[in-house]
Backbone atoms as SQL, in Angstrom:
CREATE TABLE atoms (id INTEGER PRIMARY KEY, chain TEXT, resi INTEGER, resn TEXT, atom TEXT, x REAL, y REAL, z REAL);
INSERT INTO atoms VALUES
  (1, 'A', 1, 'MET', 'N', -154.936, 27.049, 25.244),
  (2, 'A', 1, 'MET', 'CA', -154.370, 27.028, 26.849),
  (3, 'A', 1, 'MET', 'C', -153.316, 26.189, 26.541),
  (4, 'A', 2, 'ALA', 'N', -152.179, 26.465, 27.052),
  (5, 'A', 2, 'ALA', 'CA', -151.042, 25.356, 26.739),
  (6, 'A', 2, 'ALA', 'C', -151.090, 24.337, 27.644),
  (7, 'A', 3, 'ALA', 'N', -150.447, 22.949, 26.934),
  (8, 'A', 3, 'ALA', 'CA', -150.937, 21.763, 27.620),
  (9, 'A', 3, 'ALA', 'C', -149.613, 21.867, 28.935),
  (10, 'A', 4, 'ALA', 'N', -150.042, 21.117, 30.025),
  (11, 'A', 4, 'ALA', 'CA', -149.114, 21.042, 31.206),
  (12, 'A', 4, 'ALA', 'C', -147.864, 20.003, 30.788),
  (13, 'A', 5, 'PRO', 'N', -146.786, 20.470, 31.203),
  (14, 'A', 5, 'PRO', 'CA', -145.665, 19.500, 30.686),
  (15, 'A', 5, 'PRO', 'C', -145.593, 18.171, 31.427),
  (16, 'A', 6, 'ARG', 'N', -145.509, 17.295, 30.570),
  (17, 'A', 6, 'ARG', 'CA', -145.247, 16.105, 30.986),
  (18, 'A', 6, 'ARG', 'C', -144.408, 15.575, 32.097),
  (19, 'A', 7, 'ARG', 'N', -144.693, 14.882, 33.410),
  (20, 'A', 7, 'ARG', 'CA', -143.512, 14.601, 33.810),
  (21, 'A', 7, 'ARG', 'C', -142.794, 13.308, 33.755),
  (22, 'A', 8, 'PRO', 'N', -141.615, 13.080, 33.674),
  (23, 'A', 8, 'PRO', 'CA', -141.044, 11.652, 33.381),
  (24, 'A', 8, 'PRO', 'C', -141.463, 10.628, 34.158),
  (25, 'A', 9, 'THR', 'N', -141.794, 9.425, 33.315),
  (26, 'A', 9, 'THR', 'CA', -142.103, 8.211, 34.111),
  (27, 'A', 9, 'THR', 'C', -140.800, 7.625, 34.791),
  (28, 'A', 10, 'ARG', 'N', -141.133, 6.677, 35.504),
  (29, 'A', 10, 'ARG', 'CA', -139.974, 5.935, 36.045),
  (30, 'A', 10, 'ARG', 'C', -139.038, 5.243, 35.101),
  (31, 'A', 11, 'LYS', 'N', -139.611, 4.968, 34.056),
  (32, 'A', 11, 'LYS', 'CA', -139.095, 4.005, 33.026),
  (33, 'A', 11, 'LYS', 'C', -137.846, 5.090, 32.236),
  (34, 'A', 12, 'SER', 'N', -138.248, 6.373, 32.157),
  (35, 'A', 12, 'SER', 'CA', -137.531, 7.202, 31.277),
  (36, 'A', 12, 'SER', 'C', -136.348, 7.553, 32.431),
  (37, 'A', 13, 'LYS', 'N', -136.728, 7.833, 33.814),
  (38, 'A', 13, 'LYS', 'CA', -135.521, 8.050, 34.672),
  (39, 'A', 13, 'LYS', 'C', -134.765, 7.001, 34.686),
  (40, 'A', 14, 'ALA', 'N', -135.109, 5.977, 35.040),
  (41, 'A', 14, 'ALA', 'CA', -134.110, 4.585, 34.978),
  (42, 'A', 14, 'ALA', 'C', -133.333, 4.571, 33.491),
  (43, 'A', 15, 'ARG', 'N', -133.780, 4.851, 32.540),
  (44, 'A', 15, 'ARG', 'CA', -133.064, 4.786, 31.214),
  (45, 'A', 15, 'ARG', 'C', -131.644, 5.818, 31.148),
  (46, 'A', 16, 'LEU', 'N', -132.514, 6.857, 31.719),
  (47, 'A', 16, 'LEU', 'CA', -131.377, 8.115, 31.982),
  (48, 'A', 16, 'LEU', 'C', -130.204, 7.987, 32.784),
  (49, 'A', 17, 'SER', 'N', -130.608, 7.116, 33.984),
  (50, 'A', 17, 'SER', 'CA', -129.556, 7.198, 34.915),
  (51, 'A', 17, 'SER', 'C', -128.808, 6.083, 34.261),
  (52, 'A', 18, 'SER', 'N', -128.821, 4.925, 33.675),
  (53, 'A', 18, 'SER', 'CA', -128.440, 3.977, 33.070),
  (54, 'A', 18, 'SER', 'C', -127.328, 4.460, 31.997),
  (55, 'A', 19, 'GLU', 'N', -128.082, 5.582, 31.202),
  (56, 'A', 19, 'GLU', 'CA', -126.991, 6.279, 30.117),
  (57, 'A', 19, 'GLU', 'C', -125.904, 6.791, 30.488),
  (58, 'A', 20, 'VAL', 'N', -126.336, 7.720, 31.930),
  (59, 'A', 20, 'VAL', 'CA', -125.362, 8.543, 32.649),
  (60, 'A', 20, 'VAL', 'C', -124.183, 7.807, 33.053),
  (61, 'A', 21, 'PHE', 'N', -124.558, 6.492, 33.809),
  (62, 'A', 21, 'PHE', 'CA', -123.662, 5.600, 34.471),
  (63, 'A', 21, 'PHE', 'C', -122.822, 5.055, 33.371),
  (64, 'A', 22, 'TRP', 'N', -123.173, 4.618, 32.269),
  (65, 'A', 22, 'TRP', 'CA', -122.246, 4.046, 31.137),
  (66, 'A', 22, 'TRP', 'C', -121.353, 5.046, 30.656),
  (67, 'A', 23, 'SER', 'N', -121.876, 6.138, 30.478),
  (68, 'A', 23, 'SER', 'CA', -121.327, 7.197, 29.597),
  (69, 'A', 23, 'SER', 'C', -120.157, 7.763, 30.735),
  (70, 'A', 24, 'ALA', 'N', -120.344, 7.582, 31.783),
  (71, 'A', 24, 'ALA', 'CA', -119.438, 8.057, 33.047),
  (72, 'A', 24, 'ALA', 'C', -118.235, 7.070, 33.198),
  (73, 'A', 25, 'LEU', 'N', -118.645, 5.863, 32.959),
  (74, 'A', 25, 'LEU', 'CA', -117.900, 4.644, 33.114),
  (75, 'A', 25, 'LEU', 'C', -116.859, 4.701, 31.817),
  (76, 'A', 26, 'ALA', 'N', -117.287, 5.020, 30.459),
  (77, 'A', 26, 'ALA', 'CA', -116.988, 5.045, 29.329),
  (78, 'A', 26, 'ALA', 'C', -115.751, 5.991, 29.169),
  (79, 'A', 27, 'LEU', 'N', -116.006, 7.356, 29.899),
  (80, 'A', 27, 'LEU', 'CA', -115.279, 8.619, 30.070),
  (81, 'A', 27, 'LEU', 'C', -114.165, 7.947, 31.050),
  (82, 'A', 28, 'MET', 'N', -114.275, 7.229, 31.898),
  (83, 'A', 28, 'MET', 'CA', -113.554, 7.098, 33.077),
  (84, 'A', 28, 'MET', 'C', -112.131, 6.177, 32.424),
  (85, 'A', 29, 'LEU', 'N', -112.802, 5.100, 31.540),
  (86, 'A', 29, 'LEU', 'CA', -111.923, 4.427, 30.576),
  (87, 'A', 29, 'LEU', 'C', -111.081, 5.007, 30.008),
  (88, 'A', 30, 'VAL', 'N', -111.609, 6.204, 29.239),
  (89, 'A', 30, 'VAL', 'CA', -110.774, 7.060, 28.340),
  (90, 'A', 30, 'VAL', 'C', -109.646, 7.352, 29.069),
  (91, 'A', 31, 'PHE', 'N', -110.083, 8.127, 30.215),
  (92, 'A', 31, 'PHE', 'CA', -109.156, 9.167, 30.706),
  (93, 'A', 31, 'PHE', 'C', -107.915, 8.060, 31.318),
  (94, 'A', 32, 'GLU', 'N', -108.517, 6.811, 31.965),
  (95, 'A', 32, 'GLU', 'CA', -107.208, 5.692, 32.543),
  (96, 'A', 32, 'GLU', 'C', -106.516, 5.332, 31.259),
  (97, 'A', 33, 'GLY', 'N', -107.064, 5.119, 30.358),
  (98, 'A', 33, 'GLY', 'CA', -105.888, 4.672, 28.966),
  (99, 'A', 33, 'GLY', 'C', -105.154, 6.051, 28.791),
  (100, 'A', 34, 'LEU', 'N', -105.656, 7.095, 28.935),
  (101, 'A', 34, 'LEU', 'CA', -104.701, 8.279, 28.267),
  (102, 'A', 34, 'LEU', 'C', -103.019, 7.950, 28.623),
  (103, 'A', 35, 'MET', 'N', -102.847, 7.792, 29.961),
  (104, 'A', 35, 'MET', 'CA', -101.379, 7.865, 30.295),
  (105, 'A', 35, 'MET', 'C', -100.754, 6.799, 29.866),
  (106, 'A', 36, 'PRO', 'N', -100.954, 5.672, 30.049),
  (107, 'A', 36, 'PRO', 'CA', -100.314, 4.392, 29.294),
  (108, 'A', 36, 'PRO', 'C', -100.194, 4.381, 27.689),
  (109, 'A', 37, 'PHE', 'N', -101.224, 5.022, 27.251),
  (110, 'A', 37, 'PHE', 'CA', -100.864, 5.180, 25.782),
  (111, 'A', 37, 'PHE', 'C', -99.914, 6.382, 25.479),
  (112, 'A', 38, 'LEU', 'N', -99.695, 7.603, 26.065),
  (113, 'A', 38, 'LEU', 'CA', -99.134, 8.448, 25.709),
  (114, 'A', 38, 'LEU', 'C', -97.850, 8.417, 26.384),
  (115, 'A', 39, 'ALA', 'N', -97.607, 8.176, 27.585),
  (116, 'A', 39, 'ALA', 'CA', -96.346, 7.832, 28.325),
  (117, 'A', 39, 'ALA', 'C', -96.357, 6.701, 28.923),
  (118, 'A', 40, 'PRO', 'N', -96.003, 5.380, 28.237),
  (119, 'A', 40, 'PRO', 'CA', -95.607, 4.222, 28.966),
  (120, 'A', 40, 'PRO', 'C', -94.654, 4.330, 30.203),
  (121, 'A', 41, 'ARG', 'N', -93.870, 4.699, 29.501),
  (122, 'A', 41, 'ARG', 'CA', -92.350, 4.586, 30.663),
  (123, 'A', 41, 'ARG', 'C', -93.155, 5.510, 31.950),
  (124, 'A', 42, 'SER', 'N', -93.326, 6.516, 31.687),
  (125, 'A', 42, 'SER', 'CA', -93.674, 7.211, 32.848),
  (126, 'A', 42, 'SER', 'C', -94.749, 6.509, 33.897),
  (127, 'A', 43, 'TRP', 'N', -95.991, 5.911, 33.292),
  (128, 'A', 43, 'TRP', 'CA', -96.938, 5.111, 33.828),
  (129, 'A', 43, 'TRP', 'C', -96.232, 4.098, 34.514),
  (130, 'A', 44, 'ARG', 'N', -95.435, 3.527, 33.955),
  (131, 'A', 44, 'ARG', 'CA', -94.954, 2.350, 34.526),
  (132, 'A', 44, 'ARG', 'C', -94.062, 2.424, 35.748),
  (133, 'A', 45, 'SER', 'N', -93.219, 3.873, 35.696),
  (134, 'A', 45, 'SER', 'CA', -92.430, 4.281, 36.890),
  (135, 'A', 45, 'SER', 'C', -93.237, 4.697, 38.040),
  (136, 'A', 46, 'THR', 'N', -94.522, 5.272, 37.699),
  (137, 'A', 46, 'THR', 'CA', -95.369, 5.679, 38.574),
  (138, 'A', 46, 'THR', 'C', -95.924, 4.630, 39.306),
  (139, 'A', 47, 'PHE', 'N', -96.458, 3.350, 38.758),
  (140, 'A', 47, 'PHE', 'CA', -96.773, 2.417, 39.359),
  (141, 'A', 47, 'PHE', 'C', -95.836, 1.448, 40.102),
  (142, 'A', 48, 'GLN', 'N', -94.649, 1.626, 39.695),
  (143, 'A', 48, 'GLN', 'CA', -93.552, 0.785, 40.712),
  (144, 'A', 48, 'GLN', 'C', -93.284, 1.525, 41.817),
  (145, 'A', 49, 'LYS', 'N', -93.086, 2.836, 41.747),
  (146, 'A', 49, 'LYS', 'CA', -93.376, 3.691, 43.000),
  (147, 'A', 49, 'LYS', 'C', -94.586, 3.635, 43.984),
  (148, 'A', 50, 'LEU', 'N', -95.896, 3.234, 43.320),
  (149, 'A', 50, 'LEU', 'CA', -96.954, 3.054, 44.068),
  (150, 'A', 50, 'LEU', 'C', -96.869, 1.531, 45.001),
  (151, 'A', 51, 'LEU', 'N', -96.165, 0.755, 44.162),
  (152, 'A', 51, 'LEU', 'CA', -96.248, -0.816, 44.891),
  (153, 'A', 51, 'LEU', 'C', -95.195, -0.801, 46.144),
  (154, 'A', 52, 'VAL', 'N', -94.299, 0.368, 46.650),
  (155, 'A', 52, 'VAL', 'CA', -93.828, 0.244, 47.620),
  (156, 'A', 52, 'VAL', 'C', -94.720, 1.019, 48.651),
  (157, 'A', 53, 'LEU', 'N', -95.535, 1.777, 48.283),
  (158, 'A', 53, 'LEU', 'CA', -96.392, 2.518, 49.426),
  (159, 'A', 53, 'LEU', 'C', -97.156, 0.923, 50.476),
  (160, 'A', 54, 'GLN', 'N', -97.421, 1.892, 51.624),
  (161, 'A', 54, 'GLN', 'CA', -97.755, 0.948, 52.538),
  (162, 'A', 54, 'GLN', 'C', -99.373, 1.062, 52.220),
  (163, 'A', 55, 'ASP', 'N', -100.148, 0.106, 52.971),
  (164, 'A', 55, 'ASP', 'CA', -101.524, 0.143, 52.815),
  (165, 'A', 55, 'ASP', 'C', -102.421, 1.358, 52.993),
  (166, 'A', 56, 'GLY', 'N', -101.766, 2.042, 54.423),
  (167, 'A', 56, 'GLY', 'CA', -102.388, 3.093, 54.788),
  (168, 'A', 56, 'GLY', 'C', -102.372, 4.354, 53.925),
  (169, 'A', 57, 'GLN', 'N', -101.103, 4.331, 53.339),
  (170, 'A', 57, 'GLN', 'CA', -100.894, 5.381, 52.309),
  (171, 'A', 57, 'GLN', 'C', -101.668, 5.131, 51.268),
  (172, 'A', 58, 'LEU', 'N', -101.913, 4.052, 50.568),
  (173, 'A', 58, 'LEU', 'CA', -102.751, 3.943, 49.352),
  (174, 'A', 58, 'LEU', 'C', -104.286, 3.990, 49.869),
  (175, 'A', 59, 'ARG', 'N', -104.401, 4.023, 50.969),
  (176, 'A', 59, 'ARG', 'CA', -105.843, 4.252, 51.588),
  (177, 'A', 59, 'ARG', 'C', -106.235, 5.488, 51.600),
  (178, 'A', 60, 'PHE', 'N', -105.219, 6.327, 51.941),
  (179, 'A', 60, 'PHE', 'CA', -105.452, 7.640, 52.371),
  (180, 'A', 60, 'PHE', 'C', -105.467, 8.391, 50.554),
  (181, 'A', 61, 'PHE', 'N', -104.848, 8.264, 49.598),
  (182, 'A', 61, 'PHE', 'CA', -104.958, 8.586, 48.414),
  (183, 'A', 61, 'PHE', 'C', -105.951, 8.165, 47.631),
  (184, 'A', 62, 'GLY', 'N', -106.498, 6.981, 47.979),
  (185, 'A', 62, 'GLY', 'CA', -107.826, 6.505, 47.557),
  (186, 'A', 62, 'GLY', 'C', -109.055, 7.535, 48.201),
  (187, 'A', 63, 'LEU', 'N', -109.070, 7.632, 49.613),
  (188, 'A', 63, 'LEU', 'CA', -110.121, 8.532, 50.357),
  (189, 'A', 63, 'LEU', 'C', -109.826, 9.743, 49.511),
  (190, 'A', 64, 'CYS', 'N', -108.835, 10.313, 49.081),
  (191, 'A', 64, 'CYS', 'CA', -108.995, 11.719, 48.767),
  (192, 'A', 64, 'CYS', 'C', -109.337, 11.837, 47.206),
  (193, 'A', 65, 'SER', 'N', -109.293, 10.851, 46.665),
  (194, 'A', 65, 'SER', 'CA', -109.848, 10.464, 45.391),
  (195, 'A', 65, 'SER', 'C', -111.319, 10.608, 45.200),
  (196, 'A', 66, 'ILE', 'N', -111.797, 9.716, 46.478),
  (197, 'A', 66, 'ILE', 'CA', -113.168, 9.565, 46.553),
  (198, 'A', 66, 'ILE', 'C', -113.888, 10.926, 46.901),
  (199, 'A', 67, 'LEU', 'N', -113.153, 11.619, 47.714),
  (200, 'A', 67, 'LEU', 'CA', -113.475, 13.083, 48.472),
  (201, 'A', 67, 'LEU', 'C', -113.670, 14.311, 47.076),
  (202, 'A', 68, 'ILE', 'N', -112.565, 14.159, 46.302),
  (203, 'A', 68, 'ILE', 'CA', -112.424, 14.962, 45.158),
  (204, 'A', 68, 'ILE', 'C', -113.609, 14.605, 44.245),
  (205, 'A', 69, 'GLY', 'N', -113.648, 13.699, 43.688),
  (206, 'A', 69, 'GLY', 'CA', -114.863, 13.095, 42.951),
  (207, 'A', 69, 'GLY', 'C', -116.106, 13.441, 43.652),
  (208, 'A', 70, 'ALA', 'N', -116.402, 13.343, 44.866),
  (209, 'A', 70, 'ALA', 'CA', -117.774, 13.672, 45.446),
  (210, 'A', 70, 'ALA', 'C', -117.942, 15.163, 45.226),
  (211, 'A', 71, 'ALA', 'N', -116.934, 15.893, 45.629),
  (212, 'A', 71, 'ALA', 'CA', -117.097, 16.985, 45.701),
  (213, 'A', 71, 'ALA', 'C', -117.092, 17.678, 44.336),
  (214, 'A', 72, 'LEU', 'N', -116.640, 17.351, 43.427),
  (215, 'A', 72, 'LEU', 'CA', -116.871, 17.500, 41.797),
  (216, 'A', 72, 'LEU', 'C', -118.250, 17.275, 41.462),
  (217, 'A', 73, 'LEU', 'N', -118.761, 16.231, 41.833),
  (218, 'A', 73, 'LEU', 'CA', -120.446, 15.771, 41.376),
  (219, 'A', 73, 'LEU', 'C', -121.083, 16.651, 42.062),
  (220, 'A', 74, 'TRP', 'N', -120.609, 17.106, 43.590),
  (221, 'A', 74, 'TRP', 'CA', -121.589, 18.031, 43.947),
  (222, 'A', 74, 'TRP', 'C', -121.750, 19.441, 43.534),
  (223, 'A', 75, 'VAL', 'N', -120.689, 19.855, 43.063),
  (224, 'A', 75, 'VAL', 'CA', -120.632, 21.012, 42.575),
  (225, 'A', 75, 'VAL', 'C', -121.173, 21.493, 41.164),
  (226, 'A', 76, 'LEU', 'N', -120.720, 20.223, 40.330),
  (227, 'A', 76, 'LEU', 'CA', -121.287, 20.132, 39.165),
  (228, 'A', 76, 'LEU', 'C', -122.781, 19.607, 39.030);
């Protein structure tokens, strides 16, 4: 008779979540660094355009980014 599969303990769940968090953070840093590394002039120009936006406009783009990221996490 086959042994029943072992359920993960709280310790392993916490470690797995920590590993996923740090991996996601590392991947985000890689993606954030691509544009200034590959096209610094374009990156600087984009940020200069962002500086003239009003707070409400920046918040809207931030909200859109949050919603898109949450939707991707939900789908994946």
